[in-house]
C-alpha positions as CSV (number, residue, x, y, z in Angstrom):
1,M,15.0,-2.8,-18.3
2,R,17.6,-1.7,-15.7
3,N,16.8,-1.1,-12.0
4,A,19.3,0.7,-9.9
5,A,19.1,2.8,-6.8
6,A,21.1,6.0,-7.1
7,T,23.7,6.5,-4.3
8,A,24.8,9.7,-2.7
9,L,28.3,10.6,-3.9
10,S,28.4,14.2,-2.9
11,A,30.0,15.1,0.5
12,Q,27.2,17.6,1.1
13,A,24.4,15.1,0.4
14,E,22.7,13.0,2.9
15,P,21.0,9.9,1.3
16,I,17.3,9.8,1.5
17,A,16.0,6.7,3.2
18,E,13.6,5.3,0.6
19,P,14.6,5.6,-3.1
20,A,11.8,7.1,-5.2
21,P,10.8,4.9,-8.2
22,V,11.3,6.8,-11.5
23,T,10.8,5.5,-15.0
24,V,13.6,6.9,-17.3
25,A,13.7,7.0,-21.1
26,M,17.0,7.8,-22.7
27,G,15.3,9.0,-25.8
28,D,16.5,9.5,-29.4
29,G,19.0,11.8,-31.1
30,I,20.7,13.8,-28.4
31,G,18.5,12.2,-25.8
32,P,21.0,9.5,-24.5
33,E,23.8,12.0,-24.2
34,I,21.9,14.6,-22.2
35,M,20.1,12.1,-20.1
36,E,23.4,10.4,-19.2
37,A,24.7,13.8,-18.2
38,C,21.7,14.6,-16.1
39,L,21.6,11.3,-14.3
40,R,25.3,11.7,-13.3
41,I,24.5,15.1,-11.8
42,L,21.4,13.8,-10.0
43,E,23.4,10.9,-8.6
44,A,26.3,13.0,-7.5
45,A,24.0,15.5,-5.8
46,G,22.5,12.7,-3.6
47,A,19.1,12.2,-5.4
48,S,17.6,9.0,-4.0
49,L,16.1,7.3,-7.1
50,A,15.2,3.8,-8.1
51,I,15.6,4.0,-11.8
52,D,13.6,1.8,-14.2
53,E,15.0,2.4,-17.7
54,I,12.6,1.8,-20.6
55,D,12.8,1.8,-24.4
56,I,10.5,4.2,-26.2
57,G,10.6,6.3,-29.3
58,E,12.0,5.7,-32.8
59,S,13.1,2.1,-32.4
60,V,9.7,1.2,-31.0
61,Y,7.9,3.0,-33.8
62,R,10.0,1.2,-36.3
63,A,9.2,-2.1,-34.6
64,G,5.6,-1.7,-35.5
65,H,4.1,0.2,-32.5
66,S,2.4,3.3,-33.9
67,A,2.4,5.1,-30.6
68,G,6.1,4.5,-29.9
69,I,5.4,2.6,-26.7
70,T,4.7,-1.0,-25.6
71,D,2.4,-2.5,-23.1
72,S,5.2,-3.4,-20.7
73,T,6.3,0.2,-20.7
74,W,2.8,1.4,-19.8
75,Q,3.1,-0.9,-16.7
76,S,6.3,0.8,-15.6
77,L,4.8,4.3,-16.1
78,R,1.6,3.4,-14.2
79,H,3.5,1.6,-11.4
80,N,6.1,4.3,-10.7
81,G,4.0,7.3,-11.3
82,V,7.0,9.5,-12.3
83,F,8.5,9.6,-15.8
84,Y,11.8,11.3,-16.6
85,K,12.0,11.5,-20.4
86,A,14.7,12.6,-22.8
87,P,13.4,13.9,-26.2
88,I,12.3,11.3,-28.7
89,T,12.0,11.3,-32.5
90,T,8.6,10.7,-34.1
91,P,9.1,9.4,-37.7
92,Q,7.7,11.6,-40.4
93,G,4.8,10.4,-42.4
94,G,1.3,9.1,-41.7
95,G,0.4,6.5,-39.1
96,Y,2.7,7.7,-36.3
97,K,1.3,9.3,-33.2
98,S,3.0,11.8,-31.0
99,L,4.3,9.9,-28.0
100,N,4.2,13.1,-25.8
101,V,0.5,13.6,-26.5
102,T,-0.3,9.9,-26.0
103,V,1.4,9.8,-22.6
104,R,0.0,13.0,-21.4
105,K,-3.6,12.1,-22.3
106,S,-3.5,8.4,-21.4
107,L,-2.1,9.1,-17.9
108,G,-4.3,12.2,-17.3
109,L,-1.3,14.6,-17.2
110,F,-3.6,17.6,-17.6
111,A,-1.2,20.4,-16.6
112,N,2.0,21.4,-18.6
113,I,4.2,23.7,-16.5
114,R,6.9,25.6,-18.3
115,P,9.0,28.1,-16.3
116,C,10.7,30.7,-18.6
117,R,13.3,32.8,-16.8
118,A,16.0,35.1,-18.2
119,Y,19.6,34.9,-17.0
120,P,20.9,38.2,-18.4
121,A,24.3,38.1,-16.7
122,C,25.1,34.8,-18.4
123,I,22.9,34.4,-21.4
124,P,22.1,37.4,-23.7
125,T,18.5,38.4,-23.9
126,R,16.4,41.5,-24.7
127,H,14.3,40.8,-21.7
128,P,16.5,40.7,-18.5
129,A,13.5,41.0,-16.1
130,M,11.6,38.1,-17.6
131,D,10.4,35.4,-15.1
132,L,7.1,33.8,-16.0
133,V,5.5,30.4,-15.9
134,V,3.3,29.1,-18.7
135,V,0.5,26.8,-17.4
136,R,-0.8,25.0,-20.5
137,E,-3.9,22.7,-20.7
138,N,-2.6,19.4,-21.9
139,E,-5.5,17.1,-22.8
140,E,-8.1,19.0,-24.8
141,D,-8.5,21.6,-27.5
142,L,-7.4,20.8,-31.0
143,Y,-4.9,18.3,-29.6
144,A,-7.8,15.9,-29.2
145,G,-6.5,14.9,-32.7
146,I,-10.0,14.3,-34.1
147,E,-9.6,15.1,-37.8
148,H,-11.6,14.1,-40.9
149,R,-11.4,14.7,-44.6
150,Q,-15.0,15.5,-45.5
151,T,-14.9,16.5,-49.1
152,D,-12.5,16.8,-52.0
153,Q,-11.5,20.3,-50.8
154,V,-12.2,20.4,-47.0
155,Y,-10.7,18.8,-43.9
156,Q,-11.8,19.4,-40.3
157,C,-10.2,19.3,-36.9
158,L,-12.5,19.3,-33.9
159,K,-11.7,21.7,-31.0
160,L,-13.0,20.1,-27.9
161,V,-13.2,22.0,-24.6
162,S,-14.9,20.7,-21.5
163,R,-15.9,22.5,-18.3
164,P,-14.0,19.9,-16.1
165,G,-10.9,20.4,-18.2
166,C,-11.0,24.1,-17.9
167,E,-11.6,23.9,-14.1
168,K,-8.7,21.5,-13.5
169,I,-6.1,23.6,-15.4
170,I,-7.3,27.0,-14.1
171,R,-7.4,25.9,-10.5
172,Y,-4.0,24.4,-11.0
173,A,-2.6,27.7,-12.2
174,F,-4.0,29.5,-9.2
175,E,-2.7,26.8,-6.8
176,Y,0.7,26.9,-8.4
177,A,0.8,30.7,-8.1
178,R,-0.2,30.5,-4.4
179,A,2.4,27.7,-3.7
180,H,5.2,29.6,-5.4
181,G,4.4,33.1,-4.1
182,R,3.5,34.4,-7.6
183,R,1.6,37.7,-7.7
184,K,-0.6,37.4,-10.8
185,V,-2.4,34.9,-13.1
186,S,-3.3,35.9,-16.6
187,C,-5.7,34.0,-18.9
188,F,-5.2,34.0,-22.7
189,T,-8.0,33.0,-25.1
190,K,-9.5,33.9,-28.4
191,D,-13.1,34.2,-27.2
192,N,-14.0,37.2,-29.3
193,I,-14.1,34.6,-32.2
194,M,-14.5,31.2,-30.6
195,K,-17.2,32.4,-28.2
196,M,-18.3,29.0,-27.0
197,T,-15.1,27.0,-26.6
198,D,-12.6,29.7,-25.7
199,G,-15.6,31.5,-24.1
200,L,-16.0,28.6,-21.7
201,F,-12.3,28.8,-20.7
202,H,-12.6,32.5,-20.0
203,E,-15.9,32.1,-18.1
204,V,-14.4,29.4,-15.8
205,F,-11.4,31.6,-15.2
206,D,-13.6,34.5,-14.1
207,Q,-15.6,32.1,-11.9
208,I,-12.5,30.7,-10.1
209,A,-10.4,33.9,-9.7
210,P,-12.4,35.3,-6.8
211,E,-11.5,32.2,-4.7
212,Y,-7.9,33.6,-4.7
213,P,-8.3,37.2,-3.6
214,E,-4.6,37.7,-2.9
215,I,-3.7,37.0,-6.6
216,E,-4.1,39.7,-9.3
217,T,-5.8,38.5,-12.5
218,D,-6.4,39.7,-16.0
219,H,-7.5,38.3,-19.4
220,W,-6.0,38.9,-22.8
221,I,-7.0,38.0,-26.3
222,I,-4.4,35.6,-27.5
223,D,-3.1,37.7,-30.5
224,I,-2.3,40.8,-28.5
225,A,-1.1,38.6,-25.6
226,A,1.4,37.0,-27.8
227,A,2.6,40.4,-29.0
228,R,3.0,41.6,-25.5
229,L,4.7,38.4,-24.4
230,A,7.3,38.8,-27.2
231,D,7.8,42.5,-26.5
232,T,7.3,43.0,-22.7
233,P,7.2,39.6,-21.0
234,E,8.0,41.1,-17.6
235,I,4.3,42.2,-17.3
236,F,3.3,38.6,-16.9
237,D,3.8,36.2,-14.0
238,V,1.7,33.0,-14.4
239,V,-0.2,32.6,-17.6
240,V,-2.8,29.9,-18.2
241,M,-4.3,29.0,-21.6
242,P,-5.7,26.3,-23.8
243,N,-3.5,23.6,-25.3
244,L,-2.5,24.9,-28.7
245,Y,-1.9,28.5,-27.6
246,G,0.2,27.2,-24.6
247,D,2.3,25.0,-26.9
248,I,3.2,27.8,-29.2
249,L,3.6,30.6,-26.7
250,S,5.7,28.6,-24.3
251,D,8.3,27.9,-27.0
252,I,8.3,31.7,-27.8
253,A,8.7,32.5,-24.2
254,A,11.5,30.0,-23.8
255,Q,13.4,31.3,-26.8
256,I,13.3,35.0,-25.8
257,T,14.9,34.1,-22.4
258,G,18.0,33.4,-24.5
259,S,17.7,29.7,-25.5
260,V,15.1,27.0,-25.8
261,G,17.8,24.7,-24.6
262,I,17.5,25.8,-21.0
263,A,13.8,25.4,-20.7
264,P,12.3,22.6,-18.6
265,S,8.8,21.2,-18.6
266,A,6.6,19.3,-16.1
267,N,3.4,17.4,-17.0
268,I,1.3,16.9,-13.9
269,G,-1.8,14.8,-13.3
270,S,-3.7,13.5,-10.3
271,N,-1.9,10.1,-10.5
272,G,1.4,10.8,-12.2
273,A,3.9,13.2,-13.6
274,M,6.3,13.4,-16.5
275,F,9.4,15.7,-16.7
276,E,11.2,16.7,-19.8
277,A,13.0,19.4,-21.7
278,I,10.8,21.3,-24.1
279,H,13.2,20.9,-27.1
280,G,13.3,18.0,-29.5
281,S,15.7,15.2,-30.2
282,A,17.9,17.2,-32.7
283,P,19.2,14.2,-34.7
284,P,21.9,16.3,-36.5
285,L,23.6,17.0,-33.2
286,A,23.5,13.4,-31.9
287,G,26.8,11.8,-30.9
288,R,28.8,15.1,-31.2
289,D,28.9,15.9,-27.4
290,I,27.7,19.5,-28.0
291,A,24.1,19.4,-26.8
292,N,23.0,21.5,-23.8
293,P,21.6,19.2,-21.1
294,S,20.2,22.2,-19.1
295,G,16.6,21.9,-20.1
296,L,16.4,18.3,-19.1
297,L,18.5,18.9,-15.9
298,L,16.1,21.7,-14.7
299,A,13.2,19.3,-15.5
300,G,15.0,16.9,-13.2
301,V,15.1,19.6,-10.5
302,M,11.3,20.1,-10.9
303,M,11.0,16.3,-10.6
304,L,13.0,16.3,-7.3
305,V,10.7,18.9,-5.8
306,H,7.8,16.8,-6.9
307,L,9.4,13.8,-5.2
308,R,9.8,15.8,-2.0
309,Q,13.6,16.0,-2.3
310,P,13.9,19.8,-2.2
311,E,17.3,19.9,-0.6
312,V,18.8,17.9,-3.5
313,A,16.8,20.1,-6.0
314,E,18.2,23.2,-4.4
315,R,21.8,21.9,-4.5
316,I,21.6,21.0,-8.2
317,H,19.9,24.2,-9.2
318,N,22.4,26.5,-7.4
319,A,25.3,24.5,-8.9
320,W,23.8,25.0,-12.3
321,L,23.4,28.7,-11.7
322,A,27.0,28.9,-10.5
323,T,28.2,27.1,-13.6
324,I,26.5,29.3,-16.2
325,E,27.4,32.4,-14.0
326,Q,31.1,31.5,-14.4
327,G,30.7,31.5,-18.2
328,I,30.9,27.7,-18.6
329,H,28.6,27.3,-21.6
330,T,27.7,24.8,-24.2
331,D,27.7,25.8,-27.9
332,D,24.1,27.0,-28.1
333,I,24.5,29.7,-25.4
334,H,28.2,30.5,-25.9
335,R,28.8,34.2,-26.6
336,A,32.0,36.1,-26.7
337,E,30.7,38.7,-24.3
338,T,29.4,36.4,-21.6
339,S,31.2,33.1,-22.0
340,R,34.6,32.0,-20.7
341,H,34.8,28.3,-21.5
342,R,33.1,26.4,-24.3
343,V,32.3,22.9,-23.1
344,G,30.4,19.9,-24.5
345,T,27.6,17.9,-22.9
346,R,29.9,15.8,-20.7
347,G,32.1,18.8,-19.8
348,F,29.1,20.8,-18.7
349,A,27.9,18.0,-16.5
350,D,31.3,17.7,-15.0
351,A,31.3,21.4,-14.3
352,V,28.0,21.3,-12.5
353,I,29.1,18.3,-10.4
354,E,32.3,20.2,-9.4
355,R,30.1,23.1,-8.1
356,L,27.7,21.0,-6.1
357,G,27.5,22.7,-2.7
358,T,28.2,26.1,-4.0
359,E,25.9,29.0,-5.0
360,P,25.9,31.7,-7.6
361,E,27.5,35.0,-6.5
362,T,25.9,37.6,-8.7
363,M,22.5,35.9,-9.2
364,T,20.1,35.2,-6.4
365,P,20.5,31.6,-5.1
366,V,17.5,29.3,-5.4
367,R,15.6,28.3,-2.2
368,Y,13.2,25.4,-2.0
369,N,11.1,25.2,1.0
370,A,11.9,22.1,3.1
371,D,8.2,21.4,3.1
372,A,7.9,21.7,-0.6
373,A,5.4,19.3,-2.0
374,P,3.6,18.7,-5.4
375,V,0.9,21.3,-6.2
376,I,-2.5,19.6,-6.0
377,A,-5.5,21.2,-7.6
378,P,-9.0,20.3,-6.3
379,E,-11.1,18.0,-8.5
380,P,-13.8,19.7,-10.5
381,L,-17.1,20.1,-8.7
382,P,-20.1,18.2,-10.0
383,Q,-22.2,20.2,-12.3
384,R,-26.0,20.3,-12.3
385,V,-27.5,18.7,-15.4
386,A,-29.0,21.3,-17.6
387,A,-32.4,21.1,-19.3
388,K,-31.4,20.1,-22.9
389,T,-33.8,20.8,-25.7
390,L,-33.4,19.8,-29.3
391,V,-34.2,22.8,-31.5
392,G,-32.8,21.9,-35.0
393,V,-30.0,20.3,-36.9
394,D,-27.0,21.4,-39.0
395,V,-26.5,19.0,-42.0
396,F,-23.1,19.2,-43.6
397,V,-23.2,18.5,-47.3
398,H,-20.6,17.7,-50.0
399,A,-21.8,19.4,-53.2
400,T,-20.4,21.3,-56.2
401,D,-23.6,23.2,-56.8
402,T,-24.1,26.9,-56.1
403,A,-25.7,27.9,-52.9
404,E,-28.9,28.7,-54.6
405,A,-29.1,25.4,-56.4
406,L,-28.3,23.5,-53.3
407,A,-30.9,25.4,-51.3
408,G,-33.5,24.5,-54.0
409,T,-32.7,20.8,-53.7
410,L,-32.8,20.8,-49.9
411,R,-36.0,22.7,-49.6
412,R,-37.8,20.4,-52.0
413,N,-36.8,17.4,-50.0
414,A,-36.9,18.6,-46.4
415,G,-40.4,17.4,-45.6
416,D,-42.9,19.2,-43.4
417,I,-41.3,19.4,-40.0
418,L,-37.9,21.1,-40.6
419,D,-37.3,24.0,-42.9
420,L,-33.9,25.1,-44.4
421,Q,-33.0,28.3,-42.5
422,M,-29.6,29.1,-43.9
423,I,-26.5,27.7,-45.7
424,T,-22.9,28.7,-44.7
425,N,-19.6,27.9,-46.4
426,R,-16.6,27.9,-44.1
427,G,-18.7,29.6,-41.5
428,V,-20.0,32.5,-43.7
429,K,-23.7,32.7,-44.6
430,V,-24.1,32.3,-48.3
431,W,-27.9,31.7,-48.5
432,P,-30.2,33.5,-48.3
433,D,-28.9,36.9,-49.3
434,G,-25.3,35.8,-49.8
435,L,-22.7,38.0,-51.5
436,P,-21.3,37.0,-54.9
437,E,-17.8,37.9,-53.8
438,T,-17.7,35.1,-51.1
439,F,-15.4,32.3,-52.2
440,C,-17.1,28.9,-51.6
441,T,-15.7,25.4,-51.4
442,D,-17.6,22.1,-51.8
443,H,-18.4,21.9,-48.1
444,W,-21.7,23.4,-46.9
445,R,-23.4,23.7,-43.5
446,C,-27.1,23.6,-44.0
447,R,-29.2,24.6,-40.9
448,F,-32.7,23.2,-40.5
449,M,-35.1,24.5,-37.9
450,P,-38.8,23.7,-37.1
451,A,-41.2,25.1,-39.7
452,D,-43.6,26.6,-37.2
453,S,-41.6,26.6,-34.0
454,C,-43.1,23.3,-33.0
455,P,-41.1,20.8,-30.9
456,V,-38.6,18.7,-32.8
457,N,-37.3,15.3,-31.8
458,Q,-34.6,12.8,-33.0
459,S,-37.1,11.0,-35.2
460,D,-37.7,14.2,-37.1
461,V,-33.9,14.6,-37.7
462,V,-33.7,10.9,-38.9
463,A,-36.6,11.5,-41.2
464,L,-35.0,14.6,-42.7
465,L,-31.7,12.7,-43.3
466,A,-33.5,9.8,-44.9
467,S,-35.4,12.2,-47.2
468,L,-32.2,13.9,-48.3
469,T,-30.5,10.6,-48.8
470,E,-33.4,9.5,-51.1
471,A,-32.9,12.7,-53.1
472,G,-29.2,11.9,-53.6
473,V,-27.8,14.6,-51.3
474,D,-24.3,13.6,-50.1
475,F,-24.5,14.6,-46.4
476,I,-21.2,14.2,-44.5
477,K,-22.5,14.4,-41.0
478,S,-25.2,16.1,-38.9
479,E,-24.9,18.1,-35.7
480,Q,-27.9,18.4,-33.5
481,L,-28.7,21.9,-32.2
482,Y,-29.6,22.2,-28.6
483,D,-30.7,24.8,-26.0
484,F,-29.4,24.3,-22.5
485,D,-31.6,25.8,-19.8
486,G,-33.1,27.9,-22.6
487,K,-29.7,29.2,-23.7
488,R,-28.5,28.6,-27.3
489,G,-25.8,25.9,-27.4
490,Y,-24.6,26.5,-31.0
491,S,-23.0,29.3,-33.0
492,L,-24.6,31.4,-35.6
493,G,-23.2,31.8,-39.1
494,Q,-21.0,34.8,-39.8
495,G,-23.2,37.4,-41.4
496,Q,-26.3,36.0,-39.7
């Protein structure tokens, strides 16, 4: 590892007394080139950083660490609390975990912030008025990564959404909007279909919104929201959404600004932060001095604001704006109608350094409040424990029988306490009164409820499973059905 305090080389810069500790990863592919360029700019601008360089990514994966990171690296990340990371390459094939997901979840970096702004005078775009921020939940949803192969034909991925997780990200979105003078926060979900998981996200949004009366709010179903984002992004300001939607839509938003290569990203938690470009490591471009360092550089600007060095952040951001305004562009954004000079990675960094202390002339200069500080969202409030009542069980079965044949076997062996109420296949009710046109796989959800509405307990569920096992039924798993304060805590089958 390397430790070095950055020195102020710019005449306009005044060194900050105490260097801020920052863990830096040079990354894979184009990572080392763009990180070297960014560190040169930060140093020249007067950023006061104590850099601790670590090794993560492809070489660590290949050395036998499936997460791409070692124990000593975790110590650096936890000690310093700020991580400036170039893109890394995750080897293809089974057994390798996404390092980004691992770091975000392990360090509790629950908020992924992705500003997406158009620069129409410099970078061609169909949406010149676009200026929005995607606030993406970072820890839950399908990115829990809990997957199983359950039958010959069917695999599952669990979508996990918690009330504290929803509260943290939604409050953060409102606090971010308030801190940055944003006018509106929009919520994107698919709660017309996923009524419980996405429904919870929407419900919490509606509960928190009145606490911020000065901020306009609205809710969109994710499919039409994505269409409007691609067509008329200027109607949005701050958008908050669950993990998967946020991952996909933030890339779309970044691309329609003119280039994914200029998009930065911050990952924020209560005890740490990670700053990175949103693009990947682009191995085919490695070593060719053509990659655009802008996304990683602007992530560095976000990092400096987080580290309470707003003057340096402002100096770099305005120099970057002046550079692209003057048509000094890397290959990915070079266009005959807007570009004057085609430069490589090193040349672009040199151009930004030359313009430190200057501001753009046609674009509005950036201003960072001298009191700018990290956005802090309040911790979730404790929740009252609900009255939880067991009312039945879903038993998932691997079988190649028809629904009628399977129902017969289950009913004969269910015992006296729990009755078979319905069978679904991929969520569609197929027994009783199923339709012959419904395509079925070998994966069945079989719902059992009390025969005469009598109370049911865990022992009754165990007895049912034992009886089915004795009869040779291949059940994959069971899912208890509960009411919470008398409200149903499980979904019905489609067609029920």
